[in-house]
Phi, psi and omega in degrees: 000161182238153174241123179282122184262352182126164180054228178251025186256127171226149176234158174291138180299331179293340180276342186291129176251311181204156179232120182236144169295140186298339180300336180296332184300326185260349186271350185221137179294323178295316179292324175296319179294321177301311182294322178297317179297314181294321180298322177295326180279356179063038180253026180246136178228130178262129183264127174073184183257350180286161175298132181289146180243338190226147173247125181245123180256127178238180179293336185246330189213169171243131179246142168259120183245142176281357179272141186293153181297326179300311182297315179293326176291324175297314178301316178292325181292326178296333179281336181281321184279000000 
């Protein structure tokens, strides 16, 4: 199954590790270090032109999505049930 992340981007549900509200990026020193490390490795992709709301961690990349974390979690939850 696939999860639509916004724009024209979809990922396999098996690749999904975590979905975070973007506010987590600024709320924790560890999460800021994680983003800085991933950015250096060029494994970050911003989806669309809108302001990002959600951080999606997959096995290969980290995505910034304009879709809310609540909506994406619902989409992922529908695949589990």
